N, CA, C and O atoms as CSV, one atom per row, in Angstrom:
chain,resi,resn,atom,element,x,y,z
A,1,MET,N,N,-3.921,7.892,6.220
A,1,MET,CA,C,-3.295,9.161,6.460
A,1,MET,C,C,-1.823,8.951,6.887
A,1,MET,O,O,-0.929,9.678,6.454
A,2,THR,N,N,-1.605,7.965,7.724
A,2,THR,CA,C,-0.242,7.668,8.164
A,2,THR,C,C,0.612,7.215,6.983
A,2,THR,O,O,1.764,7.626,6.846
A,3,ALA,N,N,0.046,6.373,6.141
A,3,ALA,CA,C,0.796,5.887,4.975
A,3,ALA,C,C,1.118,7.030,4.023
A,3,ALA,O,O,2.210,7.070,3.456
A,4,SER,N,N,0.193,7.950,3.840
A,4,SER,CA,C,0.465,9.059,2.919
A,4,SER,C,C,1.583,9.956,3.449
A,4,SER,O,O,2.409,10.428,2.668
A,5,ILE,N,N,1.624,10.198,4.753
A,5,ILE,CA,C,2.707,10.994,5.331
A,5,ILE,C,C,4.044,10.268,5.174
A,5,ILE,O,O,5.059,10.895,4.870
A,6,ALA,N,N,4.047,8.962,5.379
A,6,ALA,CA,C,5.283,8.188,5.208
A,6,ALA,C,C,5.749,8.221,3.761
A,6,ALA,O,O,6.945,8.344,3.497
A,7,ILE,N,N,4.818,8.113,2.825
A,7,ILE,CA,C,5.168,8.163,1.403
A,7,ILE,C,C,5.746,9.526,1.046
A,7,ILE,O,O,6.772,9.613,0.371
A,8,PHE,N,N,5.084,10.598,1.501
A,8,PHE,CA,C,5.580,11.945,1.195
A,8,PHE,C,C,6.944,12.205,1.828
A,8,PHE,O,O,7.767,12.920,1.256
A,9,SER,N,N,7.182,11.635,2.994
A,9,SER,CA,C,8.481,11.847,3.630
A,9,SER,C,C,9.592,11.053,2.943
A,9,SER,O,O,10.762,11.418,3.054
A,10,LEU,N,N,9.246,9.977,2.238
A,10,LEU,CA,C,10.241,9.189,1.516
A,10,LEU,C,C,10.469,9.661,0.085
A,10,LEU,O,O,11.391,9.184,-0.575
A,11,LEU,N,N,9.657,10.580,-0.404
A,11,LEU,CA,C,9.823,11.057,-1.777
A,11,LEU,C,C,11.187,11.689,-2.042
A,11,LEU,O,O,11.768,11.411,-3.091
A,12,PRO,N,N,11.729,12.517,-1.164
A,12,PRO,CA,C,13.069,13.044,-1.448
A,12,PRO,C,C,14.125,11.950,-1.581
A,12,PRO,O,O,15.023,12.041,-2.419
A,13,MET,N,N,14.009,10.920,-0.751
A,13,MET,CA,C,14.955,9.813,-0.836
A,13,MET,C,C,14.745,9.039,-2.143
A,13,MET,O,O,15.705,8.571,-2.755
A,14,LEU,N,N,13.514,8.914,-2.552
A,14,LEU,CA,C,13.184,8.178,-3.768
A,14,LEU,C,C,13.647,8.917,-5.020
A,14,LEU,O,O,14.069,8.290,-5.992
A,15,LEU,N,N,13.571,10.233,-5.000
A,15,LEU,CA,C,13.909,11.023,-6.180
A,15,LEU,C,C,15.346,11.533,-6.185
A,15,LEU,O,O,15.756,12.209,-7.129
A,16,SER,N,N,16.105,11.223,-5.159
A,16,SER,CA,C,17.476,11.711,-5.034
A,16,SER,C,C,18.393,11.049,-6.052
A,16,SER,O,O,18.212,9.888,-6.416
A,17,SER,N,N,19.385,11.818,-6.503
A,17,SER,CA,C,20.389,11.258,-7.410
A,17,SER,C,C,21.796,11.654,-6.974
A,17,SER,O,O,22.734,11.594,-7.769
A,18,GLU,N,N,21.942,12.053,-5.736
A,18,GLU,CA,C,23.244,12.479,-5.229
A,18,GLU,C,C,24.026,11.294,-4.673
A,18,GLU,O,O,23.607,10.144,-4.805
A,19,THR,N,N,25.158,11.585,-4.056
A,19,THR,CA,C,26.009,10.559,-3.473
A,19,THR,C,C,25.257,9.814,-2.372
A,19,THR,O,O,24.632,10.432,-1.509
A,20,GLY,N,N,25.320,8.511,-2.407
A,20,GLY,CA,C,24.647,7.682,-1.412
A,20,GLY,C,C,23.253,7.256,-1.814
A,20,GLY,O,O,22.644,6.423,-1.143
A,21,SER,N,N,22.738,7.811,-2.892
A,21,SER,CA,C,21.373,7.476,-3.299
A,21,SER,C,C,21.261,6.062,-3.860
A,21,SER,O,O,20.166,5.501,-3.913
A,22,GLU,N,N,22.395,5.477,-4.282
A,22,GLU,CA,C,22.328,4.110,-4.814
A,22,GLU,C,C,21.960,3.107,-3.733
A,22,GLU,O,O,21.514,2.003,-4.047
A,23,ILE,N,N,22.135,3.464,-2.469
A,23,ILE,CA,C,21.718,2.601,-1.361
A,23,ILE,C,C,20.315,2.973,-0.882
A,23,ILE,O,O,19.520,2.091,-0.557
A,24,GLN,N,N,20.010,4.255,-0.836
A,24,GLN,CA,C,18.739,4.717,-0.297
A,24,GLN,C,C,17.573,4.525,-1.267
A,24,GLN,O,O,16.456,4.229,-0.844
A,25,LYS,N,N,17.826,4.691,-2.553
A,25,LYS,CA,C,16.749,4.633,-3.543
A,25,LYS,C,C,16.029,3.278,-3.574
A,25,LYS,O,O,14.798,3.265,-3.573
A,26,PRO,N,N,16.730,2.141,-3.601
A,26,PRO,CA,C,16.011,0.854,-3.585
A,26,PRO,C,C,15.183,0.648,-2.312
A,26,PRO,O,O,14.082,0.101,-2.367
A,27,LEU,N,N,15.709,1.082,-1.182
A,27,LEU,CA,C,14.967,0.964,0.067
A,27,LEU,C,C,13.706,1.801,0.018
A,27,LEU,O,O,12.636,1.329,0.401
A,28,ALA,N,N,13.812,3.026,-0.442
A,28,ALA,CA,C,12.645,3.905,-0.537
A,28,ALA,C,C,11.620,3.351,-1.521
A,28,ALA,O,O,10.415,3.450,-1.288
A,29,THR,N,N,12.094,2.771,-2.612
A,29,THR,CA,C,11.184,2.189,-3.610
A,29,THR,C,C,10.371,1.050,-3.013
A,29,THR,O,O,9.161,0.966,-3.219
A,30,VAL,N,N,11.032,0.187,-2.284
A,30,VAL,CA,C,10.348,-0.956,-1.678
A,30,VAL,C,C,9.356,-0.498,-0.612
A,30,VAL,O,O,8.235,-1.004,-0.547
A,31,VAL,N,N,9.758,0.443,0.208
A,31,VAL,CA,C,8.876,0.912,1.284
A,31,VAL,C,C,7.662,1.636,0.713
A,31,VAL,O,O,6.538,1.392,1.151
A,32,VAL,N,N,7.872,2.517,-0.252
A,32,VAL,CA,C,6.752,3.247,-0.864
A,32,VAL,C,C,5.820,2.271,-1.586
A,32,VAL,O,O,4.600,2.389,-1.471
A,33,GLY,N,N,6.368,1.327,-2.314
A,33,GLY,CA,C,5.539,0.325,-2.985
A,33,GLY,C,C,4.729,-0.504,-2.014
A,33,GLY,O,O,3.559,-0.796,-2.262
A,34,GLY,N,N,5.345,-0.884,-0.908
A,34,GLY,CA,C,4.627,-1.650,0.108
A,34,GLY,C,C,3.528,-0.848,0.771
A,34,GLY,O,O,2.450,-1.377,1.041
A,35,LEU,N,N,3.785,0.415,1.035
A,35,LEU,CA,C,2.765,1.267,1.641
A,35,LEU,C,C,1.575,1.471,0.706
A,35,LEU,O,O,0.423,1.421,1.136
A,36,ILE,N,N,1.858,1.698,-0.563
A,36,ILE,CA,C,0.772,1.877,-1.533
A,36,ILE,C,C,-0.030,0.587,-1.682
A,36,ILE,O,O,-1.261,0.609,-1.681
A,37,THR,N,N,0.669,-0.525,-1.809
A,37,THR,CA,C,-0.006,-1.819,-1.969
A,37,THR,C,C,-0.855,-2.166,-0.754
A,37,THR,O,O,-2.005,-2.581,-0.901
A,38,SER,N,N,-0.306,-2.002,0.438
A,38,SER,CA,C,-1.060,-2.349,1.635
A,38,SER,C,C,-2.248,-1.425,1.850
A,38,SER,O,O,-3.291,-1.861,2.337
A,39,THR,N,N,-2.104,-0.157,1.493
A,39,THR,CA,C,-3.225,0.773,1.623
A,39,THR,C,C,-4.350,0.399,0.671
A,39,THR,O,O,-5.513,0.366,1.072
A,40,LEU,N,N,-4.023,0.121,-0.572
A,40,LEU,CA,C,-5.050,-0.287,-1.536
A,40,LEU,C,C,-5.695,-1.603,-1.134
A,40,LEU,O,O,-6.906,-1.772,-1.270
A,41,LEU,N,N,-4.893,-2.531,-0.642
A,41,LEU,CA,C,-5.425,-3.813,-0.202
A,41,LEU,C,C,-6.402,-3.623,0.950
A,41,LEU,O,O,-7.479,-4.221,0.959
A,42,THR,N,N,-6.034,-2.796,1.920
A,42,THR,CA,C,-6.871,-2.581,3.086
A,42,THR,C,C,-8.144,-1.823,2.754
A,42,THR,O,O,-9.206,-2.135,3.294
A,43,LEU,N,N,-8.058,-0.838,1.879
A,43,LEU,CA,C,-9.213,0.009,1.602
A,43,LEU,C,C,-10.134,-0.529,0.515
A,43,LEU,O,O,-11.329,-0.236,0.530
A,44,LEU,N,N,-9.613,-1.303,-0.421
A,44,LEU,CA,C,-10.423,-1.732,-1.561
A,44,LEU,C,C,-10.637,-3.241,-1.649
A,44,LEU,O,O,-11.776,-3.697,-1.753
A,45,ILE,N,N,-9.573,-4.005,-1.611
A,45,ILE,CA,C,-9.661,-5.437,-1.896
A,45,ILE,C,C,-10.318,-6.209,-0.757
A,45,ILE,O,O,-11.258,-6.969,-0.988
A,46,ILE,N,N,-9.836,-6.023,0.463
A,46,ILE,CA,C,-10.363,-6.786,1.597
A,46,ILE,C,C,-11.859,-6.529,1.826
A,46,ILE,O,O,-12.602,-7.491,2.022
A,47,PRO,N,N,-12.336,-5.265,1.811
A,47,PRO,CA,C,-13.785,-5.068,1.956
A,47,PRO,C,C,-14.599,-5.697,0.827
A,47,PRO,O,O,-15.694,-6.206,1.067
A,48,SER,N,N,-14.080,-5.668,-0.394
A,48,SER,CA,C,-14.791,-6.279,-1.518
A,48,SER,C,C,-14.903,-7.788,-1.349
A,48,SER,O,O,-15.968,-8.367,-1.562
A,49,VAL,N,N,-13.810,-8.416,-0.970
A,49,VAL,CA,C,-13.817,-9.866,-0.770
A,49,VAL,C,C,-14.731,-10.238,0.399
A,49,VAL,O,O,-15.462,-11.225,0.325
A,50,TYR,N,N,-14.692,-9.461,1.464
A,50,TYR,CA,C,-15.559,-9.718,2.610
A,50,TYR,C,C,-17.026,-9.609,2.202
A,50,TYR,O,O,-17.837,-10.459,2.568
A,51,GLY,N,N,-17.365,-8.570,1.450
A,51,GLY,CA,C,-18.746,-8.409,0.985
A,51,GLY,C,C,-19.182,-9.551,0.093
A,51,GLY,O,O,-20.326,-10.000,0.166
A,52,TRP,N,N,-18.278,-10.025,-0.749
A,52,TRP,CA,C,-18.606,-11.137,-1.636
A,52,TRP,C,C,-18.891,-12.405,-0.831
A,52,TRP,O,O,-19.857,-13.115,-1.110
A,53,PHE,N,N,-18.037,-12.692,0.183
A,53,PHE,CA,C,-18.263,-13.877,1.011
A,53,PHE,C,C,-19.541,-13.756,1.833
A,53,PHE,O,O,-20.266,-14.738,1.993
A,54,GLU,N,N,-19.825,-12.577,2.351
A,54,GLU,CA,C,-21.057,-12.391,3.119
A,54,GLU,C,C,-22.291,-12.557,2.245
A,54,GLU,O,O,-23.297,-13.112,2.687
A,55,LYS,N,N,-22.220,-12.078,1.011
A,55,LYS,CA,C,-23.337,-12.227,0.079
A,55,LYS,C,C,-23.592,-13.703,-0.206
A,55,LYS,O,O,-24.740,-14.146,-0.237
A,56,ARG,N,N,-22.509,-14.466,-0.415
A,56,ARG,CA,C,-22.657,-15.906,-0.645
A,56,ARG,C,C,-23.228,-16.602,0.580
A,56,ARG,O,O,-24.039,-17.520,0.456
A,57,LYS,N,N,-22.807,-16.167,1.763
A,57,LYS,CA,C,-23.289,-16.765,3.010
A,57,LYS,C,C,-24.787,-16.519,3.190
A,57,LYS,O,O,-25.518,-17.417,3.608
A,58,VAL,N,N,-25.243,-15.313,2.877
A,58,VAL,CA,C,-26.663,-14.977,2.995
A,58,VAL,C,C,-27.478,-15.739,1.976
A,58,VAL,O,O,-28.563,-16.227,2.293
A,59,GLU,N,N,-26.978,-15.850,0.755
A,59,GLU,CA,C,-27.690,-16.589,-0.299
A,59,GLU,C,C,-27.793,-18.063,0.056
A,59,GLU,O,O,-28.803,-18.694,-0.257
A,60,LYS,N,N,-26.783,-18.628,0.698
A,60,LYS,CA,C,-26.830,-20.032,1.086
A,60,LYS,C,C,-27.845,-20.264,2.199
A,60,LYS,O,O,-28.489,-21.313,2.247
A,61,ALA,N,N,-27.987,-19.301,3.081
A,61,ALA,CA,C,-28.885,-19.436,4.224
A,61,ALA,C,C,-30.352,-19.386,3.788
A,61,ALA,O,O,-31.228,-19.883,4.497
A,62,MET,N,N,-30.615,-18.797,2.645
A,62,MET,CA,C,-32.009,-18.675,2.187
A,62,MET,C,C,-32.491,-19.950,1.641
A,62,MET,O,O,-33.639,-20.041,1.207
């Protein structure tokens, strides 16, 4: 939820084409990309990898 609010608040900076946007746009792009990547990593990838390792651990114990 925090990441989505940060992304939405950076959208005007990301979509701007006025004076000064040549400095702000790359920063907004990097921050939004990092927020999206870290959110997907936290919600999807890490739990999947953890479940895979736990499954292997249980199978080894049997």
